[in-house]
Backbone as JSON Lines, residues from 0, in Angstrom:
{"i":0,"aa":"T","n":[11.77,121.99,232.25],"ca":[12.87,121.57,233.56],"c":[13.91,121.26,232.92]}
{"i":1,"aa":"V","n":[15.21,121.75,233.51],"ca":[16.34,121.18,233.32],"c":[17.07,120.49,234.24]}
{"i":2,"aa":"V","n":[17.58,119.57,233.9],"ca":[18.51,118.82,234.93],"c":[19.74,118.45,234.95]}
{"i":3,"aa":"W","n":[20.87,119.08,235.64],"ca":[22.12,118.55,235.29],"c":[22.72,117.96,236.19]}
{"i":4,"aa":"H","n":[22.94,116.26,235.88],"ca":[23.33,115.62,236.89],"c":[24.81,115.55,237.13]}
{"i":5,"aa":"G","n":[24.98,115.42,238.25],"ca":[26.37,115.57,238.9],"c":[26.13,115.93,240.35]}
{"i":6,"aa":"A","n":[27.36,115.62,241.15],"ca":[27.26,116.12,242.56],"c":[27.17,117.61,242.8]}
{"i":7,"aa":"P","n":[26.36,118.09,243.8],"ca":[26.34,119.6,244.05],"c":[27.82,120.15,244.28]}
{"i":8,"aa":"G","n":[27.95,121.05,243.79],"ca":[29.24,121.87,244.12],"c":[30.36,121.59,243.19]}
{"i":9,"aa":"V","n":[29.93,120.5,242.43],"ca":[31.06,120.21,241.25],"c":[30.99,121.44,240.12]}
{"i":10,"aa":"T","n":[30.06,121.6,239.87],"ca":[29.97,122.6,238.67],"c":[28.66,123.51,239.37]}
{"i":11,"aa":"P","n":[29.01,124.97,239.17],"ca":[27.91,125.92,239.7],"c":[26.52,125.87,239.24]}
{"i":12,"aa":"W","n":[26.05,124.99,238.12],"ca":[24.93,124.96,237.61],"c":[24.26,123.56,237.75]}
{"i":13,"aa":"A","n":[25.14,122.69,238.52],"ca":[24.04,121.26,238.9],"c":[22.98,121.49,239.57]}
{"i":14,"aa":"G","n":[22.14,120.55,239.43],"ca":[20.73,120.41,240.0],"c":[19.92,120.46,238.9]}
{"i":15,"aa":"T","n":[18.54,120.6,239.69],"ca":[17.28,120.7,238.87],"c":[16.83,122.33,238.77]}
{"i":16,"aa":"H","n":[16.54,122.63,237.49],"ca":[15.97,124.15,237.44],"c":[14.8,124.06,236.63]}
{"i":17,"aa":"E","n":[13.71,124.43,237.54],"ca":[12.41,124.09,237.16],"c":[11.64,125.56,236.87]}
{"i":18,"aa":"G","n":[11.09,125.61,235.52],"ca":[10.18,126.73,235.32],"c":[10.87,127.63,234.44]}
{"i":19,"aa":"P","n":[10.28,128.38,233.39],"ca":[10.84,129.3,232.35],"c":[11.91,130.15,232.99]}
{"i":20,"aa":"E","n":[11.81,130.71,234.34],"ca":[12.72,131.76,234.67],"c":[14.08,131.03,235.08]}
{"i":21,"aa":"A","n":[14.1,129.88,235.59],"ca":[14.9,129.22,236.14],"c":[15.85,128.5,234.95]}
{"i":22,"aa":"V","n":[15.04,128.08,234.05],"ca":[15.87,127.5,232.9],"c":[16.69,128.46,232.09]}
{"i":23,"aa":"L","n":[16.1,129.87,232.02],"ca":[16.84,130.76,231.53],"c":[18.1,131.36,232.25]}
{"i":24,"aa":"A","n":[18.12,131.19,233.57],"ca":[18.82,131.45,234.69],"c":[20.06,130.61,234.59]}
{"i":25,"aa":"F","n":[19.59,129.25,234.41],"ca":[20.44,128.02,234.11],"c":[21.4,128.33,232.81]}
{"i":26,"aa":"F","n":[20.55,128.5,231.71],"ca":[21.65,128.84,230.59],"c":[22.6,129.93,230.53]}
{"i":27,"aa":"A","n":[22.18,131.07,231.24],"ca":[22.94,132.27,231.54],"c":[24.05,132.06,232.51]}
{"i":28,"aa":"L","n":[23.99,131.16,233.39],"ca":[24.87,130.9,234.38],"c":[26.18,129.92,233.71]}
{"i":29,"aa":"V","n":[25.46,128.89,232.88],"ca":[26.48,128.27,232.26],"c":[27.2,129.15,231.09]}
{"i":30,"aa":"A","n":[26.67,129.9,230.49],"ca":[27.3,130.88,229.79],"c":[28.31,131.89,230.3]}
{"i":31,"aa":"S","n":[28.13,132.02,231.52],"ca":[28.92,133.03,232.17],"c":[30.21,132.37,232.6]}
{"i":32,"aa":"H","n":[30.24,130.93,232.72],"ca":[31.42,130.13,233.02],"c":[32.09,129.38,231.67]}
{"i":33,"aa":"L","n":[31.48,129.38,230.58],"ca":[31.81,128.48,229.75],"c":[31.6,129.26,228.4]}
{"i":34,"aa":"E","n":[32.7,129.05,227.35],"ca":[32.41,129.47,226.03],"c":[32.21,128.13,225.38]}
{"i":35,"aa":"I","n":[31.38,128.13,224.6],"ca":[31.17,126.97,223.73],"c":[32.0,126.94,222.45]}
{"i":36,"aa":"L","n":[32.94,125.95,222.39],"ca":[33.94,125.86,221.04],"c":[33.45,125.21,219.99]}
{"i":37,"aa":"E","n":[32.77,124.0,220.68],"ca":[32.25,122.9,219.52],"c":[31.51,121.93,220.12]}
{"i":38,"aa":"V","n":[30.61,121.63,219.59],"ca":[29.53,120.47,220.23],"c":[29.22,119.6,218.93]}
{"i":39,"aa":"R","n":[29.35,118.11,219.02],"ca":[29.19,117.4,217.74],"c":[28.24,116.2,218.59]}
{"i":40,"aa":"E","n":[27.28,115.97,217.54],"ca":[26.46,114.74,217.98],"c":[26.88,113.49,217.35]}
{"i":41,"aa":"R","n":[26.92,112.46,218.13],"ca":[27.33,111.27,217.85],"c":[26.6,110.25,217.5]}
{"i":42,"aa":"H","n":[25.6,110.15,218.28],"ca":[24.64,109.19,218.2],"c":[23.04,109.85,218.73]}
{"i":43,"aa":"R","n":[21.79,109.21,218.1],"ca":[20.71,109.7,218.7],"c":[19.74,108.41,218.6]}
{"i":44,"aa":"I","n":[18.95,108.11,219.75],"ca":[18.29,107.41,219.82],"c":[16.82,108.06,220.25]}
{"i":45,"aa":"T","n":[15.69,107.45,219.39],"ca":[14.62,108.07,219.93],"c":[13.62,107.06,220.17]}
{"i":46,"aa":"E","n":[12.64,107.5,221.35],"ca":[11.94,106.36,221.79],"c":[10.5,106.9,222.33]}
{"i":47,"aa":"G","n":[9.53,106.96,221.31],"ca":[8.25,107.71,221.8],"c":[8.58,109.36,221.86]}
{"i":48,"aa":"A","n":[8.32,109.78,223.13],"ca":[8.45,111.4,223.42],"c":[9.83,111.62,223.71]}
{"i":49,"aa":"R","n":[10.92,110.49,224.08],"ca":[12.18,110.77,224.43],"c":[13.25,110.52,223.68]}
{"i":50,"aa":"V","n":[14.14,111.49,223.29],"ca":[15.12,111.61,222.82],"c":[16.38,111.64,223.08]}
{"i":51,"aa":"A","n":[17.43,110.42,223.33],"ca":[18.81,110.66,223.98],"c":[19.83,110.81,222.87]}
{"i":52,"aa":"V","n":[20.78,111.89,223.07],"ca":[21.81,112.42,221.9],"c":[23.18,112.08,222.86]}
{"i":53,"aa":"Q","n":[23.88,111.39,222.33],"ca":[25.2,111.09,222.63],"c":[26.04,112.12,221.89]}
{"i":54,"aa":"A","n":[26.57,113.18,222.91],"ca":[27.74,114.26,221.97],"c":[28.84,114.34,222.89]}
{"i":55,"aa":"E","n":[29.85,115.01,222.13],"ca":[30.88,115.45,222.63],"c":[31.34,116.9,222.07]}
{"i":56,"aa":"G","n":[32.1,117.47,222.85],"ca":[32.43,118.92,222.77],"c":[33.5,119.57,223.43]}
{"i":57,"aa":"R","n":[34.02,120.64,223.03],"ca":[35.11,121.4,223.61],"c":[34.53,122.86,224.1]}
{"i":58,"aa":"W","n":[34.67,123.2,225.34],"ca":[34.48,124.46,225.78],"c":[35.65,125.08,226.54]}
{"i":59,"aa":"R","n":[35.5,126.42,226.84],"ca":[36.67,127.28,227.34],"c":[36.15,127.58,228.66]}
{"i":60,"aa":"A","n":[36.66,127.5,229.64],"ca":[36.46,128.25,231.21],"c":[36.73,129.48,231.08]}
{"i":61,"aa":"R","n":[35.71,130.36,231.29],"ca":[35.93,131.8,231.19],"c":[37.13,132.05,232.31]}
{"i":62,"aa":"A","n":[36.93,131.64,233.7],"ca":[37.88,131.86,234.64],"c":[39.0,131.59,234.57]}
{"i":63,"aa":"T","n":[39.43,130.42,234.2],"ca":[40.75,130.07,233.92],"c":[41.29,129.89,232.59]}
{"i":64,"aa":"G","n":[40.51,129.88,231.46],"ca":[41.08,129.93,230.02],"c":[41.27,128.37,229.75]}
{"i":65,"aa":"R","n":[41.22,127.42,230.57],"ca":[41.34,125.98,230.46],"c":[40.37,125.49,229.5]}
{"i":66,"aa":"E","n":[40.77,124.56,228.51],"ca":[39.88,123.95,227.56],"c":[39.2,122.84,228.36]}
{"i":67,"aa":"V","n":[37.88,122.49,228.35],"ca":[37.14,121.27,228.51],"c":[37.05,120.34,227.18]}
{"i":68,"aa":"Q","n":[37.22,119.28,227.21],"ca":[36.78,118.26,226.21],"c":[36.09,117.06,227.16]}
{"i":69,"aa":"A","n":[34.96,116.83,226.68],"ca":[34.28,115.84,227.44],"c":[33.0,115.67,226.54]}
{"i":70,"aa":"A","n":[32.55,114.43,226.72],"ca":[31.27,113.84,226.16],"c":[30.38,113.57,227.22]}
{"i":71,"aa":"M","n":[29.12,113.67,226.75],"ca":[27.83,113.77,227.42],"c":[26.62,113.18,226.95]}
{"i":72,"aa":"C","n":[25.61,112.73,227.71],"ca":[24.7,112.29,226.98],"c":[23.37,113.42,227.61]}
{"i":73,"aa":"N","n":[22.49,113.65,226.44],"ca":[21.67,114.74,226.64],"c":[20.03,113.78,226.55]}
{"i":74,"aa":"V","n":[19.26,114.02,227.24],"ca":[17.92,113.35,227.2],"c":[16.94,114.47,227.04]}
{"i":75,"aa":"F","n":[16.08,114.36,225.83],"ca":[15.05,115.24,225.86],"c":[13.65,114.49,225.94]}
{"i":76,"aa":"T","n":[12.65,115.16,227.03],"ca":[11.15,114.72,227.03],"c":[10.52,115.72,226.07]}
{"i":77,"aa":"L","n":[10.05,115.15,225.34],"ca":[8.91,116.15,224.35],"c":[7.5,116.18,224.7]}
{"i":78,"aa":"E","n":[6.86,117.42,224.88],"ca":[5.46,117.13,224.74],"c":[5.13,118.04,223.55]}
{"i":79,"aa":"G","n":[4.36,117.31,222.66],"ca":[3.76,117.95,221.38],"c":[5.44,118.81,220.93]}
{"i":80,"aa":"P","n":[5.45,119.76,220.5],"ca":[6.55,120.29,219.8],"c":[7.79,120.89,220.54]}
{"i":81,"aa":"K","n":[7.39,120.86,221.81],"ca":[8.18,121.45,223.04],"c":[8.77,120.34,223.82]}
{"i":82,"aa":"V","n":[9.87,120.85,224.36],"ca":[10.91,120.21,225.28],"c":[10.5,120.46,226.62]}
{"i":83,"aa":"A","n":[9.87,119.36,227.24],"ca":[9.41,119.67,228.59],"c":[10.45,119.37,229.36]}
{"i":84,"aa":"R","n":[11.49,118.66,229.37],"ca":[12.5,118.3,229.91],"c":[13.72,118.03,229.5]}
{"i":85,"aa":"F","n":[14.71,118.5,229.67],"ca":[16.35,118.53,229.32],"c":[17.33,117.86,230.39]}
{"i":86,"aa":"E","n":[17.58,116.66,230.2],"ca":[18.69,116.35,231.17],"c":[19.91,116.12,230.64]}
{"i":87,"aa":"V","n":[20.95,116.45,231.22],"ca":[22.35,116.42,230.95],"c":[23.24,115.34,231.77]}
{"i":88,"aa":"H","n":[23.74,114.25,231.35],"ca":[24.29,113.41,232.07],"c":[26.1,113.92,231.46]}
{"i":89,"aa":"P","n":[26.77,114.41,232.24],"ca":[28.21,114.91,231.73],"c":[29.27,114.44,232.21]}
{"i":90,"aa":"D","n":[30.56,114.41,231.8],"ca":[31.58,114.29,232.64],"c":[32.04,115.18,233.52]}
{"i":91,"aa":"T","n":[31.47,115.0,234.43],"ca":[31.5,116.21,235.49],"c":[32.93,116.66,235.92]}
{"i":92,"aa":"A","n":[33.77,115.41,236.2],"ca":[35.18,115.89,236.56],"c":[35.9,116.52,235.46]}
{"i":93,"aa":"A","n":[35.6,116.28,234.21],"ca":[36.35,117.24,233.27],"c":[36.04,118.7,233.33]}
{"i":94,"aa":"F","n":[34.56,119.12,233.66],"ca":[34.2,120.3,233.93],"c":[34.84,121.03,235.24]}
{"i":95,"aa":"R","n":[34.51,120.1,236.29],"ca":[35.56,120.7,237.47],"c":[36.82,120.97,237.21]}
{"i":96,"aa":"D","n":[37.58,120.04,236.5],"ca":[39.19,120.62,236.54],"c":[39.15,121.89,235.71]}
{"i":97,"aa":"A","n":[38.3,121.92,234.72],"ca":[38.89,123.24,233.9],"c":[38.31,124.47,234.64]}
{"i":98,"aa":"L","n":[37.24,124.54,235.69],"ca":[36.99,125.51,236.14],"c":[37.72,125.8,237.46]}
{"i":99,"aa":"G","n":[38.58,124.71,237.76],"ca":[39.47,125.31,238.67],"c":[38.96,125.2,240.25]}
């Protein structure tokens, strides 16, 4: 499951994406709108099967050419060696502005 937190309609990929096909579609949708320029991990906190990663990065919106510089917190829930849930808590306003 991938969960992108943010108001519906702010980014085309906001919401909950469940199941392998939906998760692949989520990443394809993001890639169709954004080019990753740089992502850096700032901090990591691990508690049991959950890992929170504070990161910041830069992306380029494919439709507008505008760059996004934003911080986010990604929370991973593990089941054994696999990621069972991936939550993204982004600066949605920065992505909205870049997407136009």
